[in-house]
Structures are given as structure tokens and as C-alpha cells.
C-alpha positions as CSV (number, residue, x, y, z in Angstrom):
1,G,-19.2,2.7,-4.0
2,L,-20.5,4.2,-0.8
3,P,-19.9,7.9,0.0
4,M,-16.8,8.2,2.1
5,G,-18.8,9.4,5.1
6,A,-21.0,6.4,5.0
7,A,-18.0,4.1,4.9
8,M,-16.4,5.9,7.8
9,A,-19.6,5.8,9.9
10,R,-19.8,2.0,9.4
11,G,-16.2,1.6,10.4
12,E,-15.1,0.2,7.1
13,P,-11.5,0.6,5.9
14,G,-10.9,3.1,3.2
15,Q,-9.5,2.3,-0.3
16,L,-5.9,2.7,0.7
17,A,-6.3,0.4,3.8
18,A,-7.9,-2.2,1.6
19,L,-5.0,-2.0,-0.9
20,V,-2.4,-2.3,1.8
21,S,-4.2,-5.3,3.3
22,R,-4.4,-6.9,-0.2
23,Y,-0.7,-6.1,-0.8
24,F,0.4,-7.9,2.4
25,A,-1.8,-10.9,1.5
26,E,-0.3,-11.0,-2.0
27,V,3.3,-10.8,-0.7
28,D,2.6,-13.7,1.7
29,A,1.1,-15.7,-1.2
30,F,4.0,-14.8,-3.4
31,N,6.6,-15.8,-0.8
32,T,4.9,-19.2,-0.3
33,R,4.5,-19.8,-4.1
34,A,7.9,-18.5,-5.1
35,L,9.7,-20.8,-2.7
36,T,7.9,-23.8,-4.3
37,D,6.8,-22.9,-7.8
38,A,9.3,-20.4,-9.2
39,S,12.5,-22.1,-10.3
40,T,14.0,-19.1,-12.1
41,D,14.3,-15.4,-11.5
42,E,12.2,-14.8,-14.5
43,E,9.4,-16.9,-13.2
44,A,9.6,-15.2,-9.8
45,D,9.5,-11.8,-11.5
46,A,6.4,-12.8,-13.5
47,L,4.7,-14.0,-10.4
48,A,5.5,-10.8,-8.6
49,E,4.2,-8.8,-11.5
50,A,0.9,-10.8,-11.5
51,T,0.4,-10.2,-7.8
52,Y,1.8,-7.6,-5.5
53,R,3.4,-5.2,-7.9
54,T,0.1,-4.5,-9.5
55,T,-1.3,-3.6,-6.1
56,L,1.7,-1.4,-5.4
57,R,1.0,0.6,-8.6
58,Q,-2.7,1.0,-7.5
59,M,-1.5,2.4,-4.2
60,I,0.3,5.2,-5.9
61,G,-1.8,8.3,-5.7
62,T,-4.5,6.8,-3.5
63,P,-5.3,9.2,-0.8
64,A,-5.8,8.5,2.9
65,R,-9.4,9.4,3.7
66,T,-9.9,7.5,6.9
67,P,-7.9,6.9,10.1
68,D,-7.6,3.2,8.9
69,D,-6.0,4.5,5.6
70,A,-3.4,6.5,7.4
71,L,-2.6,3.7,9.8
72,A,-2.3,1.2,7.0
73,A,0.0,3.5,5.2
74,L,2.2,3.7,8.3
75,D,2.1,-0.1,8.7
76,C,3.2,-0.5,5.2
77,L,6.1,1.8,5.6
78,F,7.3,0.2,8.7
79,K,6.7,-3.5,7.8
80,E,8.3,-3.2,4.4
81,D,11.4,-1.5,5.8
82,A,13.8,-3.8,3.9
83,D,12.3,-2.9,0.5
84,F,11.2,0.6,1.2
85,K,14.2,1.9,3.2
86,N,15.6,5.1,1.9
87,E,13.3,5.0,-1.1
88,Y,11.4,8.3,-0.5
89,G,11.6,10.3,-3.7
90,G,13.0,7.5,-5.7
91,A,11.9,7.0,-9.3
92,G,11.5,3.2,-9.0
93,L,8.2,1.4,-8.1
94,F,9.1,1.2,-4.3
95,G,10.2,4.9,-4.3
96,R,7.0,6.0,-5.9
97,V,4.9,4.0,-3.5
98,V,6.8,5.3,-0.4
99,T,6.5,8.9,-1.6
100,S,2.8,8.4,-2.3
101,L,2.2,6.8,1.1
102,V,4.0,9.6,3.0
103,D,2.1,12.2,1.0
104,A,-1.2,10.5,1.7
105,I,-0.4,10.5,5.5
106,K,0.6,14.1,5.5
107,D,-2.4,15.2,3.5
108,Y,-4.7,13.2,5.8
109,I,-3.2,14.8,8.9
110,V,-3.5,18.3,7.4
111,S,-7.1,17.7,6.3
112,T,-8.3,16.3,9.7
113,G,-6.5,19.1,11.5
114,R,-8.4,21.7,9.6
115,Q,-11.7,20.1,10.4
116,A,-11.2,20.4,14.2
């Protein structure tokens, strides 16, 4: 990939922002397909595992390196309130994602504050 400075100079989203964007697209696709294709809970779980849950796992530990990354992490936390609410520090998938996103935002703010 490009060095992070080159990506930032060109206004490209960082890795975390791309994952968050992909996650929302996959959730939308899941919701559309699950309503029509998944007739059982097991089928819905398999579909979720094949789409957005994989992306959630990839988000864990991905740092916020650009302003777009930090904003995408905040968007994810606020848009996914129903699933993510009160999950900070939880051991489940959503809890690990929420904790990782909050940590990424905090680390980004600290790192940009030190550069000023």
C-alpha cells in the first residue's frame, strides 16, 4: 500500500474508514438478503458470519491514522447504537469492536495533539 502520508495527502480514507464503510454496506446487504433469503436463524447467522462479522473482526485493533478514520469510528459507534450500546469492555464481538474503536479514536487524538 501507499505510505500513510501519501494517502493522507491525496485525501484517501485510511484503513479503518474503509473497513467501517464496508461494514455498513455489508450490514445493508445482509438486512436486504436476510429478509428475503434466510428462512431460519441458522441461515441468518451463516449469512452474517460470511459478511459483516468478518469485517467487524478486521476492525479490531485497526488504528485510526487519519481524520477520516477517527470520524468513521465515531460514526460507527453512533449509528450502531442498538448493537453497540453499553458494550465497551465487553468480551463479545461487539464489545471488542467498541473497545477497539474507542481506543483508536483516543490514540489518534493523542497522536495528533502531540504533533501540534
